[in-house]
N, C-alpha and C positions, 0 to 999 in steps of 0.2 A: 619599144627599145628595151630589150632584155639583155642583161649581161650574165654570163655563166659563172657566177660567184658562189653558188651553193644556196642553201636554204635560209641563211641569215639567222635572225633572232626569232625563230619560231617558238611556239610554246614548249615543244619538247627539247629544243636546244637551249632554252633559257633555264629550265628546271635544274639541271646539274650545277649551273653557275650560282643560282640562288641558294641551293642546298649547301654547296661548299662554302659560300660566303657566310651563311647562317651558322655553320659549324666553326668557322675560323674566328668569329667574333668572341665567343666565350673562351676559346683557347687563349687568344691574345689577352683578353681581359684577366684570365686566371694567372697568366705569367706576370702581368703588371701588378696584380694584387699580391702575389707571392713575393715579388721583389720589394714591394712596399713593406710587407710584414717583416721580411728579413732585415731591412734597414731600421725599422722601428725597434725590433728586438735587440739588435746590436747596439743601438744608441741607448736604449734603456739599461742594458747590461753594463755598458761603459759608465753611465751616470751612476748606477748603483755601486759599481766597483770604486769609482772615484769618491763617492760619498762615504763609503765604509772605510776608506783609507784615511780620511780626515778625522774620524771619530776616535776618541781615546779608548783604550781597552777597558773593559768593565772591572776586571780584577788586576790590580797592580801588586806584584810581590815586592815588599819592602825589606831590605836588609836580609835578615836571617829567616824570614818567614817562608820557608820552603816546604815542600811536601813531606820532608822527613819529620817535621814537628807536628803534623796533623795527627789526630787520633782516629783516623778512618781505618776500617778493617782491611 
């Protein structure tokens, strides 16, 4: 009882499917890793920006202590 449906999953027909699947896995994994890195970097940058905005400045000019009174060259 033979049906005329072609060669099926022979060794030569299976090889391109396995090769394309093997190439697709690292590509998809690379995009997932890239997306995760972008999210982590953006979060870290936002946390750093928020932290620095809450810190007081190192030098605070009081009253008449301006640059005109310094003795710098």
